[in-house]
DOGU-604091 format. One line per 4 residues: for each residue x, y, z of N, C-alpha, C, O. Coordinates in steps of 0.05 Angstrom, whole numbers, plus 32768, in hexadecimal, padded with zeros to 4 digits. Example, Ala and Ser with C-alpha at 12.3 -4.5 7.8 and 13.67 -1.06 7.14 Angstrom:
residues 2
8108/7F8E/809C/80F6/7FA6/809C/8108/7FBE/809C/811D/7FBE/80A9; 8101/7FD3/808E/8111/7FEB/808F/8102/8001/809D/810C/8017/80A1
This chain:
residues 263
7EB7/814B/80CD/7EC5/8146/80B4/7EBB/8159/809F/7EA3/815D/809C; 7ECD/8163/808F/7EC6/8176/807A/7EBC/8167/8061/7EC2/814F/805E; 7EAE/8175/8050/7EA1/8169/8039/7EB5/8162/8024/7ECB/816E/8022; 7EAE/814E/8013/7EBF/8147/7FFC/7EBE/815D/7FE7/7EAB/816C/7FE5
7ED4/815F/7FD8/7ED6/8173/7FC2/7ED5/8165/7FA7/7EDB/814D/7FA6; 7ECE/8173/7F92/7ECE/8167/7F77/7EE8/815B/7F70/7EFD/8166/7F75; 7EE7/8143/7F63/7F00/8135/7F5C/7F11/8144/7F49/7F2A/8143/7F4B; 7F05/8153/7F36/7F16/8162/7F23/7F26/8178/7F31/7F3B/8180/7F28
7F1B/8183/7F47/7F29/8197/7F56/7F41/818B/7F64/7F56/8197/7F65; 7F3E/8173/7F6E/7F54/8165/7F7B/7F6A/815F/7F67/7F81/8164/7F6D; 7F63/8155/7F50/7F77/814F/7F3B/7F86/8168/7F33/7F9E/8166/7F2F; 7F78/817E/7F30/7F86/8197/7F28/7F9B/819F/7F3C/7FB1/81A7/7F35
7F93/819E/7F56/7FA6/81A6/7F6B/7FBC/8193/7F70/7FD2/819A/7F79; 7FB8/8179/7F69/7FCC/8165/7F6E/7FDE/8160/7F56/7FEE/814D/7F56; 7FDB/8170/7F41/7FE9/816B/7F28/8007/816C/7F2A/8015/815D/7F1B; 8013/817E/7F3A/8030/8181/7F3B/803D/816C/7F4D/8039/816B/7F65
804C/815A/7F40/805A/8145/7F4F/8078/8148/7F4E/8087/8135/7F53; 8081/8160/7F46/809E/8164/7F43/80AC/8160/7F5E/80C3/8155/7F5E; 80A0/8169/7F73/80AC/8165/7F8E/80AF/8148/7F95/80C3/813F/7FA0; 809A/8138/7F8F/809B/811B/7F94/80B1/810E/7F84/80C0/80FE/7F8F
80B2/8114/7F6A/80C7/8108/7F59/80E3/810F/7F62/80F5/80FE/7F62; 80E7/8128/7F6A/8101/8131/7F74/8108/8121/7F8D/811F/8116/7F8F; 80F6/811F/7FA0/80FB/8112/7FB9/8101/80F4/7FB4/8114/80E9/7FC0; 80F0/80E7/7FA4/80F4/80CB/7F9E/810F/80C5/7F92/811C/80B1/7F9A
8117/80D5/7F7F/8131/80D0/7F72/8148/80D2/7F85/815C/80C4/7F83; 8146/80E4/7F98/815B/80E8/7FAC/815B/80D3/7FC1/816F/80C8/7FC9; 8143/80CC/7FCB/8141/80BB/7FE2/8146/809E/7FDC/8150/808F/7FED; 8140/8095/7FC3/8146/807A/7FBC/8163/8074/7FBC/816C/8060/7FC8
8173/8085/7FB0/8190/8081/7FB0/819C/8084/7FCC/81B0/8078/7FD2; 818F/8094/7FDD/8199/8099/7FF8/8194/8081/800A/81A5/8079/801A; 817C/8076/8008/8172/8062/801C/8172/8045/8012/8170/8033/8023; 8174/8041/7FF8/8170/8026/7FEE/8182/8011/7FFA/817A/7FFA/7FFD
819B/8018/8000/81AE/8005/800B/81AE/8003/8029/81BD/7FF3/8034; 819E/8012/8036/819D/8011/8053/818C/7FF9/805C/8176/7FF5/8052; 8196/7FEA/806F/8186/7FD5/807A/8172/7FE0/808E/8177/7FF4/809B; 815B/7FD3/808F/8146/7FDD/80A2/814F/7FD9/80BE/815C/7FC5/80C5
814A/7FED/80CF/8151/7FEA/80EB/8138/7FF0/80FC/8126/7FFE/80F4; 8138/7FE5/8114/8121/7FE6/8125/811B/8003/812C/812C/8013/8133; 8101/800A/812A/80F8/8025/8132/80E3/8021/8148/80CD/8018/8143; 80EB/8028/8161/80D8/8026/8177/80C3/803B/8175/80AB/8036/817A
80CB/8053/816F/80B8/806A/816C/80C0/807A/8154/80D6/8086/8153; 80AF/807C/8140/80B5/808C/8128/80BB/80A8/812F/80AF/80B3/8142; 80CD/80B5/8121/80D5/80D0/8126/80BE/80E3/811E/80B5/80E3/8107; 80B4/80F3/8131/809E/8105/812C/80A4/811A/8117/8093/8121/8107
80BD/8123/8118/80C5/8138/8104/80C3/812D/80E8/80BD/813C/80D5; 80C9/8114/80E4/80C8/8108/80CA/80AB/8103/80C1/80A5/8107/80A9; 809A/80FB/80D3/807E/80F8/80CD/8071/8112/80C4/8064/8114/80B0; 8075/8127/80D4/806A/8141/80CE/8076/814D/80B5/8069/815A/80A5
8090/8148/80B1/809D/8152/8099/8092/8145/8080/808F/8152/806B; 808C/812B/8082/8080/811D/806B/8064/8128/8065/805D/812B/804D; 8055/812D/807A/803A/8139/8076/803C/8154/8069/802D/815A/8056; 804E/8165/8073/8051/8180/8068/8059/8180/804B/804E/818E/803A
806D/816F/8044/8077/816D/8029/8061/8163/8016/805F/816C/8000; 8052/814F/801F/803D/8143/800F/8027/8157/800A/801B/8157/7FF4; 8021/8167/801D/800C/817C/8019/8015/8192/8007/8006/819D/7FF7; 802F/8199/8009/803A/81AF/7FF9/8040/81A5/7FDC/8038/81B2/7FC8
804E/818F/7FDA/8055/8184/7FC0/806D/8192/7FB2/8074/818A/7F9C; 8079/81A6/7FBF/808E/81B5/7FB3/80AA/81A8/7FB7/80AD/8198/7FCA; 80BD/81AE/7FA6/80D8/81A4/7FA9/80E4/81AE/7FC3/80F3/819F/7FD0; 80DE/81C6/7FCA/80E9/81D2/7FE3/80E0/81C2/7FFB/80F0/81BC/800D
80C7/81BB/7FFC/80BC/81AC/8013/80C8/8190/8014/80CF/8186/802A; 80CB/8184/7FFD/80D7/8169/7FFC/80F5/8169/8002/8100/8156/800C; 8102/8180/7FFB/811E/8182/8001/8122/8183/8020/8135/8178/802A; 8110/8191/802D/8111/8192/804B/810D/8176/8056/811A/816E/806A
80FA/8168/804A/80F4/814D/8054/810D/813B/804F/8113/812A/8060; 811A/813E/8038/8132/812E/8032/8148/8132/8047/8155/8120/8050; 814A/814B/8050/815E/8152/8065/8157/8143/807F/8169/8138/808C; 813D/8141/8086/8135/8133/809E/8139/8115/809B/8140/8107/80AE
8134/810B/8083/8138/80EE/807E/8156/80E7/8082/815C/80D2/808E; 8167/80F7/8077/8184/80F3/807B/818C/80F3/8098/819C/80E2/80A1; 8180/8106/80A7/8186/8108/80C3/817C/80EF/80D3/818A/80E6/80E5; 8165/80E5/80CB/8159/80CF/80DA/8166/80B5/80D3/8165/80A2/80E3
8173/80B3/80BC/8181/809A/80B4/816F/8082/80B4/8176/806D/80BE; 8157/8085/80A9/8144/806F/80A7/814A/805F/808D/8159/8068/807D; 813D/8048/808B/813F/8038/8072/8129/8040/805F/8115/804D/8066; 812D/8038/8046/8118/803D/8032/80FE/802D/8039/80E8/8037/8035
8102/8015/8045/80EB/8005/804D/80DC/8014/8063/80C3/8013/8064; 80EA/8021/8075/80DD/802F/808B/80CC/8046/8080/80B6/804B/808A; 80D7/8054/806D/80C8/806A/8061/80AE/8060/8055/8099/806C/8058; 80B0/8049/8046/8098/803F/8038/8085/8031/804B/806D/8035/8049
808F/8022/805E/807E/8010/806F/8075/801E/8089/8060/8016/8093; 8083/8032/8092/807D/803D/80AC/8074/805A/80A9/805E/8062/80B1; 8086/806B/809E/8080/8088/809F/806A/8091/808D/8059/80A1/8095; 8069/8086/8074/8054/808E/8062/8038/8085/806D/8026/8096/806D
8035/806C/8076/801B/8065/8081/8013/8076/809A/7FFC/807D/809D; 8026/807C/80AB/8020/808C/80C3/8017/80A8/80BA/8003/80B2/80C5; 8025/80B4/80A8/801E/80CF/809F/8002/80CF/8092/7FF3/80E2/8096; 7FFC/80BA/8082/7FE2/80B9/8075/7FCC/80B6/808A/7FB7/80C2/8088
7FD0/80A5/809E/7FBC/80A2/80B4/7FB8/80BC/80C3/7FA2/80C3/80CA; 7FCE/80CA/80C8/7FCC/80E4/80D6/7FBA/80F7/80C6/7FA9/8105/80D1; 7FBE/80F7/80AB/7FAD/8109/809B/7F90/8101/809C/7F7E/8112/809E; 7F8B/80E7/809A/7F6F/80DD/809B/7F62/80E5/80B6/7F4B/80ED/80B6
7F71/80E3/80CC/7F66/80EA/80E6/7F62/8108/80E8/7F4E/8111/80F4; 7F73/8117/80DC/7F70/8134/80DC/7F57/813C/80CD/7F49/814F/80D6; 7F51/812F/80B7/7F38/8134/80A9/7F20/812D/80BA/7F0C/813C/80BC; 7F21/8116/80C7/7F0C/810D/80D9/7F07/8121/80EF/7EF0/8125/80F8
7F1C/812D/80F9/7F1A/8141/810F/7F15/815D/8105/7F17/8170/8115; 7F10/8160/80EB/7F0B/817B/80DF/7F23/818D/80E2/7F20/81A6/80E4; 7F3B/8182/80E2/7F53/8191/80E3/7F61/8194/80C7/7F74/81A3/80C4; 7F57/8185/80B4/7F62/8185/8099/7F4B/817F/8085/7F39/816F/808B
7F4C/818D/806E/7F36/8189/805B/7F3A/816E/804C/7F50/8164/804A; 7F24/8164/8041/7F25/814B/8031/7F37/814F/8019/7F46/813C/8012; 7F36/8166/800D/7F46/816A/7FF5/7F64/816A/7FFB/7F74/8160/7FEC; 7F6C/8175/8013/7F88/8175/801B/7F91/8158/8021/7FA7/8150/8019
7F80/8149/802E/7F87/812D/8035/7F8A/811D/801B/7F9D/810D/8018; 7F77/8121/8008/7F79/8112/7FF0/7F92/8118/7FE0/7F9F/8106/7FD5; 7F99/8132/7FDE/7FB1/813A/7FD0/7FCA/8130/7FDE/7FDC/8125/7FD1; 7FCB/8133/7FF8/7FE2/812A/8007/7FE7/810C/8005/7FFD/8104/8000
7FD2/80FD/8009/7FD4/80E0/8008/7FDA/80D7/7FEB/7FE9/80C4/7FE6; 7FCF/80E6/7FD8/7FD5/80E0/7FBC/7FF2/80E3/7FB5/7FFE/80D3/7FA6; 7FFE/80F8/7FC0/801B/80FC/7FBC/802C/80E7/7FCA/8041/80DF/7FBF; 8023/80DD/7FE1/8031/80C7/7FEE/802F/80AE/7FDD/8042/809E/7FDB
8018/80A9/7FD0/8015/8093/7FBE/8028/8095/7FA7/8034/8081/7F9E; 802A/80AD/7F9C/803D/80B2/7F86/805A/80AC/7F8F/806A/80A0/7F80; 8060/80B4/7FA8/807B/80AF/7FB3/8080/8091/7FB5/8095/8087/7FAF; 806C/8082/7FBF/806F/8065/7FC1/8074/8059/7FA6/8084/8047/7FA3
8065/8062/7F91/8069/8057/7F77/8086/805C/7F6D/8092/804B/7F61; 8090/8074/7F72/80AA/807B/7F67/80C0/806D/7F76/80D3/8063/7F69; 80BF/806B/7F90/80D4/805D/7F9F/80D1/803F/7F9B/80E4/8030/7F9F; 80B9/8036/7F92/80B5/801A/7F8D/80C6/800F/7F76/80C8/7FF7/7F73
80D1/8021/7F65/80E2/8018/7F4F/80FB/800B/7F5A/8109/7FFE/7F4B; 8101/800F/7F73/8119/8002/7F7F/8114/7FE5/7F85/8126/7FD6/7F8A; 80FA/7FDD/7F84/80F3/7FC1/7F8A/80E8/7FB5/7F71/80D1/7FBB/7F69; 80F7/7FA4/7F64/80F1/7F9D/7F48/80E9/7F80/7F45/80F0/7F73/7F31
80DB/7F74/7F58/80D4/7F58/7F56/80C4/7F53/7F3C/80C9/7F3E/7F2F; 80B2/7F65/7F35/80A1/7F60/7F1E/80B0/7F65/7F04/80A6/7F5D/7EEF; 80C7/7F71/7F04/80D6/7F76/7EEC/80EB/7F60/7EE7/80FA/7F61/7ED3; 80ED/7F4D/7EFA/8102/7F39/7EF8/80F8/7F1F/7EEE/8107/7F0B/7EEF
80DF/7F1E/7EE5/80D5/7F04/7EDB/80CD/7EF3/7EF2/80C3/7EFC/7F07; 80D1/7ED9/7EEF/80CA/7EC6/7F04/80DF/7EC6/7F1A/80F5/7EBB/7F16; 80D9/7ED2/7F30/80EC/7ED4/7F46/80EF/7EBB/7F56/8102/7EB7/7F65; 80DB/7EA9/7F54/80DC/7E91/7F64/80D1/7E95/7F80/80D1/7E83/7F90
80C8/7EAE/7F86/80BE/7EB4/7FA1/80A0/7EB7/7FA2/8095/7EC2/7FB5; 8093/7EAF/7F8D/8076/7EB0/7F8E/8069/7EC7/7F7F/8076/7EDC/7F7A; 8050/7EC4/7F79/8040/7ED8/7F6B/8025/7EDC/7F79/8018/7EC8/7F7E; 801E/7EF5/7F7F/8006/7EFB/7F8D/7FF5/7F0F/7F7D/8000/7F22/7F72
7FDB/7F0B/7F7D/7FC9/7F20/7F72/7FBE/7F30/7F89/7FB3/7F25/7F9D; 7FC0/7F4A/7F88/7FB5/7F5C/7F9D/7F9F/7F6C/7F90/7FA3/7F7B/7F7D; 7F87/7F69/7F9B/7F6F/7F76/7F91/7F66/7F8D/7FA3/7F65/7F8A/7FBB; 7F60/7FA4/7F97/7F54/7FBA/7FA5/7F38/7FBE/7F9A/7F35/7FC2/7F82
7F24/7FBC/7FAB/7F08/7FBF/7FA1/7F02/7FDA/7F94/7F11/7FED/7F97; 7EEC/7FDA/7F86/7EE3/7FF2/7F78/7EDE/8009/7F8C/7ED3/8005/7FA2; 7EE4/8021/7F83/7EDD/803A/7F92/7EEA/803D/7FAD/7EDE/8049/7FBF; 7F01/8032/7FB0/7F10/8038/7FC9/7F1B/8054/7FC6/7F25/805C/7FB1
7F1A/8064/7FDC/7F22/8080/7FDC/7F41/8082/7FD7/7F4A/8093/7FC8; 7F50/8071/7FE5/7F6D/8072/7FE3/7F78/8056/7FE1/7F6C/8043/7FEB; 7F8E/8053/7FD3/7F9B/8039/7FD0/7FB6/8037/7FDC/7FC7/8026/7FD4; 7FBC/8049/7FEF/7FD7/804A/7FFA/7FDD/8030/8009/7FF3/8026/8006
7FCB/8026/8019/7FD0/800D/8027/7FD8/7FF6/8015/7FEC/7FE9/801A; 7FC8/7FF0/8000/7FD0/7FDB/7FED/7FEB/7FE0/7FE0/7FFA/7FCE/7FDB; 7FF2/7FFA/7FDB/800C/8000/7FCF/8023/7FFA/7FE2/8038/7FF1/7FDA; 801E/8000/7FFC/8032/7FF9/8010/8037/7FDB/8011/804E/7FD1/8011
8021/7FCB/8010/8023/7FAE/8011/8031/7FA4/7FF8/8041/7F91/7FF9; 802B/7FB0/7FE1/8037/7FA8/7FC8/8055/7FAC/7FC9/8065/7F9B/7FC1; 805E/7FC3/7FD4/807A/7FC9/7FD7/8088/7FB5/7FE9/809E/7FAC/7FE3; 807B/7FAE/7FFF/8087/7F9B/8012/808B/7F80/8004/80A1/7F74/8007
8077/7F76/7FF6/807A/7F5C/7FE9/808F/7F5C/7FD3/809F/7F49/7FD0; 8090/7F72/7FC3/80A3/7F73/7FAD/80C0/7F74/7FB8/80D2/7F6A/7FAA; 80C4/7F81/7FCF/80DF/7F82/7FDA/80EA/7F66/7FE0/8102/7F62/7FE0; 80D8/7F54/7FE5/80E1/7F38/7FEC/80DD/7F25/7FD5/80DC/7F0D/7FD9
80DC/7F30/7FBD/80DC/7F1F/7FA5/80C2/7F13/7F9D/80C1/7F03/7F8B; 80AC/7F1C/7FAA/8092/7F11/7FA2/8087/7F23/7F8C/8085/7F3B/7F8F; 807F/7F17/7F76/8073/7F25/7F60/8056/7F2C/7F67/8047/7F1A/7F6F; 804E/7F45/7F64/8033/7F4E/7F6C/8024/7F58/7F53/802D/7F69/7F45
800D/7F4D/7F4F/7FFB/7F56/7F3A/7FE5/7F67/7F48/7FD2/7F5C/7F53; 7FE8/7F81/7F47/7FD5/7F93/7F55/7FBF/7F9B/7F41/7FC4/7FA4/7F2B; 7FA6/7F96/7F4A/7F8F/7F9C/7F39/7F7B/7FAD/7F4A/7F73/7FA5/7F5F; 7F73/7FC4/7F3F/7F60/7FD5/7F4C/7F45/7FD3/7F3E/7F43/7FD8/7F27
7F31/7FCC/7F4E/7F16/7FC9/7F44/7F14/7FB7/7F2B/7F09/7FBF/7F17; 7F20/7F9F/7F2C/7F1F/7F8E/7F14/7F03/7F82/7F10/7EF5/7F7D/7F23; 7EFB/7F7F/7EF7/7EE2/7F72/7EF1/7EE5/7F53/7EF4/7EFC/7F49/7EF5; 7ECF/7F45/7EF5/7ED1/7F28/7EF7/7EDE/7F1C/7EDD/7EEC/7F09/7EDF
7ED8/7F28/7EC6/7EE5/7F1F/7EAE/7F03/7F22/7EAF/7F12/7F11/7EA5; 7F0C/7F39/7EBA/7F29/7F3D/7EBD/7F35/7F29/7ED0/7F4B/7F1E/7ECA; 7F28/7F23/7EE6/7F32/7F10/7EF9/7F33/7EF4/7EEC/7F46/7EE5/7EF1; 7F1F/7EED/7EDD/7F1E/7ED3/7ECF/7F36/7ED0/7EBC/7F43/7EBB/7EBC
7F3B/7EE5/7EAD/7F52/7EE4/7E9A/7F6D/7EE2/7EA9/7F7E/7ED3/7EA0; 7F70/7EF1/7EBE/7F89/7EF0/7ECD/7F8D/7ED5/7EDA/7FA4/7ECA/7ED9; 7F79/7ECA/7EE6/7F7C/7EB0/7EF3/7F82/7E9A/7EDE/7F8F/7E86/7EE5; 7F78/7E9D/7EC6/7F7D/7E89/7EB1/7F99/7E8C/7EA5/7FA5/7E78/7E9D
7FA3/7EA4/7EA4/7FBC/7EAA/7E97/7FD5/7EA7/7EA9/7FEB/7EA1/7EA0; 7FD1/7EAB/7EC4/7FE7/7EAC/7ED6/7FE3/7E99/7EEE/7FCC/7E93/7EF5; 7FF9/7E90/7EF9/7FF8/7E80/7F12/7FFC/7E93/7F29/8011/7EA0/7F2B; 7FEA/7E93/7F3C/7FEC/7EA3/7F54/7FEE/7E90/7F6C/7FDF/7E7D/7F6E
8000/7E96/7F7E/8002/7E87/7F97/7FED/7E8F/7FAB/7FE7/7E81/7FBE; 7FE1/7EA7/7FA7/7FCC/7EB0/7FB9/7FC0/7ECA/7FAF/7FCB/7ED7/7F9D; 7FAA/7ED1/7FBA/7F9C/7EEA/7FB3/7F97/7EFA/7FCD/7F8E/7EEF/7FE1; 7F9E/7F13/7FCD/7F99/7F25/7FE3/7F84/7F3A/7FDA/7F84/7F43/7FC4
7F71/7F40/7FEC/7F5D/7F55/7FE7/7F5F/7F69/7FFD/7F5B/7F63/8014; 7F65/7F82/7FF6/7F67/7F98/8009/7F4C/7FA6/800C/7F41/7FB0/7FF8; 7F41/7FA6/8024/7F26/7FB1/8029/7F28/7FC8/803D/7F35/7FC4/8052; 7F1C/7FDF/8037/7F1E/7FF6/804A/7F06/7FF7/805C/7F09/7FFD/8074
7EEE/7FF2/8052/7ED6/7FF7/8062/7EC4/7FDE/8062/7EC5/7FCC/8051; 7EB2/7FDD/8077/7E9F/7FC7/8079/7E8C/7FC6/8062/7E82/7FB1/805A; 7E86/7FDD/8056/7E73/7FDE/8040/7E7D/7FCF/8028/7E6D/7FC7/8017; 7E97/7FCA/8026/7EA2/7FBB/800F/7EA1/7F9D/8012/7EA6/7F8E/7FFF
7E9B/7F94/802A/7E9C/7F77/802F/7E89/7F67/801E/7E8F/7F50/8017; 7E72/7F72/8018/7E5F/7F63/8007/7E6A/7F5E/7FEB/7E68/7F48/7FE1; 7E76/7F73/7FE0/7E81/7F6F/7FC5/7E9A/7F5E/7FC6/7E9F/7F4E/7FB3; 7EA9/7F60/7FDC/7EC1/7F4E/7FDF/7EB9/7F31/7FE1/7EC6/7F20/7FD6
7EA3/7F2C/7FEF/7E98/7F11/7FF1/7E92/7F06/7FD5/7E98/7EEE/7FD0; 7E86/7F16/7FC4/7E80/7F0C/7FA9/7E99/7F07/7F99/7E9B/7EF4/7F8A; 7EAE/7F18/7F9E/7EC7/7F14/7F90/7ED5/7EFA/7F99/7EDF/7EEB/7F89; 7ED4/7EF5/7FB3/7EE0/7EDC/7FBE/7ED2/7EC4/7FB3/7EDF/7EB1/7FAA
7EB7/7EC5/7FB3/7EA8/7EAE/7FA8/7EAE/7EAA/7F8B/7EB1/7E93/7F82; 7EB0/7EBF/7F7B/7EB6/7EBD/7F5F/7ED2/7EB0/7F5B/7ED5/7E9E/7F4A; 7EE6/7EBA/7F69/7F01/7EB0/7F67/7F02/7E92/7F6C/7F10/7E83/7F5E; 7EF4/7E8A/7F81/7EF5/7E6D/7F88/7EE8/7E5C/7F72/7EEF/7E44/7F6F
7ED5/7E67/7F64/7EC8/7E57/7F4F/7ED9/7E54/7F36/7ED5/7E41/7F26; 7EEC/7E66/7F31/7EFC/7E65/7F19/7F18/7E5A/7F1E/7F28/7E57/7F0B; 7F20/7E55/7F36/7F3A/7E4B/7F3C/7F3D/7E2E/7F34/7F2C/7E1D/7F39; 7F53/7E28/7F26/7F59/7E0C/7F1E/7F60/7DFB/7F36/7F59/7DE3/7F37
7F6D/7E07/7F4A/7F73/7DF9/7F62/7F70/7E0D/7F79/7F72/7E25/7F75; 7F6C/7E04/7F92/7F68/7E16/7FA8/7F80/7E29/7FAB/7F97/7E21/7FAD; 7F7A/7E43/7FAC/7F8E/7E58/7FB0/7F85/7E69/7FC7/7F6F/7E74/7FC7; 7F96/7E6D/7FDB/7F8E/7E7D/7FF2/7F86/7E99/7FEB/7F93/7EA7/7FDB
7F70/7EA2/7FF8/7F67/7EBD/7FF4/7F68/7ECB/8010/7F5C/7EC1/8023; 7F76/7EE1/8011/7F7A/7EEF/802B/7F6E/7F0B/8029/7F72/7F1A/8015; 7F5F/7F13/803D/7F52/7F2D/803F/7F61/7F3D/8054/7F67/7F33/806A; 7F67/7F56/804E/7F74/7F68/8061/7F6C/7F85/805C/7F5A/7F8A/804C
7F7B/7F97/8069/7F75/7FB4/8064/7F69/7FC1/807D/7F68/7FB5/8092; 7F60/7FD9/807A/7F55/7FE9/8090/7F3D/7FDC/809D/7F36/7FE1/80B4; 7F2F/7FCB/808E/7F17/7FBE/8098/7F1E/7FAC/80B0/7F0C/7FA6/80C0; 7F37/7FA4/80B3/7F3F/7F93/80C9/7F3A/7FA0/80E4/7F36/7F92/80F8
7F3A/7FBB/80E5/7F35/7FC9/80FE/7F17/7FCD/8103/7F0F/7FD7/8119; 7F06/7FC5/80F0/7EE9/7FCA/80F2/7ED9/7FB0/80F3/7EC2/7FB1/80FC; 7EE5/7F9A/80EB/7ED7/7F80/80EA/7EE8/7F6C/80F8/7F00/7F6A/80F2; 7EDD/7F5C/8109/7EED/7F49/8118/7EFA/7F34/8107/7F12/7F2E/810B
7EEC/7F29/80F4/7EF7/7F13/80E3/7EED/7F16/80C7/7ED9/7F09/80BF; 7EFA/7F27/80B6/7EF1/7F2B/809B/7EF1/7F11/808A/7EE2/7F0F/8077; 7F03/7EFE/8092/7F04/7EE5/8082/7EE9/7ED6/8084/7EDF/7ECD/8070; 7EDE/7ED4/809C/7EC5/7EC6/809F/7EAE/7ED5/8092/7E9A/7EC9/808A
7EB0/7EEF/8091/7E9B/7F00/8085/7E9A/7EFD/8066/7E85/7F00/805A; 7EB1/7EF8/805B/7EB4/7EF8/803E/7EB8/7EDD/8031/7EB6/7EDA/8019; 7EBF/7EC9/8041/7EC5/7EAF/8036/7EE2/7EAB/802F/7EEA/7E97/8023; 7EF3/7EC0/8035/7F0F/7EBE/8030/7F1C/7EA9/8042/7F0F/7EA0/8056
7F34/7EA1/803C/7F42/7E8C/804C/7F50/7E97/8064/7F56/7E89/8077; 7F56/7EB1/8064/7F66/7EBD/807A/7F62/7EDB/8079/7F5D/7EE6/8063; 7F65/7EE8/8090/7F65/7F05/8090/7F7B/7F0F/80A2/7F7E/7F06/80B9; 7F8A/7F23/8098/7FA0/7F2D/80A8/7FAC/7F46/809A/7FA9/7F49/8082
7FB8/7F58/80AA/7FC7/7F6E/809E/7FE5/7F69/80A0/7FF5/7F7A/809A; 7FEC/7F51/80A9/8008/7F49/80AB/8010/7F3C/8090/8007/7F26/808B; 8021/7F4A/8080/8028/7F3F/8066/8036/7F24/8069/8032/7F12/8059; 8048/7F22/807C/8056/7F09/8080/8044/7EF2/8086/8047/7EDC/807B
8030/7EF7/8098/801D/7EE1/809E/800C/7EDA/8086/8006/7EC3/8082; 8004/7EEE/8077/7FF3/7EE9/805F/8002/7ED8/804B/7FF7/7EC6/803F; 801C/7EDF/8046/802B/7ED0/8033/8032/7EB4/803D/8034/7EA1/802D; 8035/7EB1/8057/8039/7E96/8062/8021/7E84/805D/8025/7E6D/8057
8009/7E8F/805F/7FF1/7E80/8059/7FF1/7E76/803C/7FE7/7E61/8036; 7FFE/7E86/802A/8000/7E7E/800E/8017/7E6C/8009/801C/7E64/7FF2; 8026/7E65/801E/803D/7E53/801A/8056/7E62/8013/806A/7E56/800A; 8056/7E7C/8016/806D/7E8D/800F/8079/7E98/8029/806F/7EAD/8033
808D/7E8B/8033/8099/7E94/804D/80B6/7E97/8049/80C4/7E86/803F; 80C1/7EAE/8052/80DD/7EB4/804F/80E8/7EBF/806A/80D9/7ECC/8079; 8101/7EB9/8070/810D/7EC4/8088/810D/7EE2/8088/810C/7EEF/809D; 810D/7EEE/8070/810E/7F0B/806E/80F5/7F18/8078/80F5/7F30/807D
80E0/7F09/807D/80C7/7F15/8086/80CA/7F22/80A1/80BB/7F35/80A8; 80DD/7F19/80B1/80E1/7F26/80CB/80E8/7F43/80C7/80E2/7F53/80D9; 80F3/7F4B/80B1/80FB/7F66/80AC/80E2/7F78/80A9/80E3/7F90/80AF; 80CC/7F6C/80A0/80B4/7F7B/809D/80AA/7F87/80B7/809B/7F9B/80B8
80B1/7F7B/80CD/80A9/7F84/80E7/80BC/7F99/80F2/80B8/7FA4/8108; 80D1/7F9E/80E3/80E4/7FB3/80EB/80E2/7FCA/80D7/80D8/7FC6/80C1; 80EB/7FE1/80DF/80E9/7FF7/80CC/80FF/800C/80D2/8101/8020/80C5
């Protein structure tokens, strides 16, 4: 694995998002009305095209990707839930195998995160007031390298009318204020590494002491592949990377959740 580069250097190289904005504006109108359809095997040309465009960041690269998206006839949900996570994992593995630099991976994944934010405007649960489909707080611990996974989860929940309060590295005072001001049906905590479990345990303990009534706390994220049962390690009520299962634990179950397993 190659060494990390200074953060200011990464920001300077990642500054141009014109290609991302162009692609998002085109792809939302193209795919928003398509229903999700089953994908047995993601198209390799689309995965590699997404990686290439994200590394380049240019309108020309994203225009080529748009052509491939049109050809593949995928849904907007598939782009967000399947292809972007696969491309990000490929980049991470390439860095691990010394085939890609850390700075390239950070810039590429950062552009994918920007893309998720922009296409997420098509899912407006949080702009519609009380949707009646529940409210969830999603917490990302301090100093996580990337937040793409939580952003994918946020998009999934908002598509099904669940209002999501996403907080990155919140202080205990912020959590106390949020819990006092808003009603949450559940709390999700996205954890990437085993090293974060100690701080997550403290967060879980704190949340349980300030809750007016028992509220399910679910732990998920990349740590699920590294720890057998994160829930028992942290004191959470449940651990899973299945959004449908997590929301069901919170009492939020919809027939539409079956769509989450399709792309």
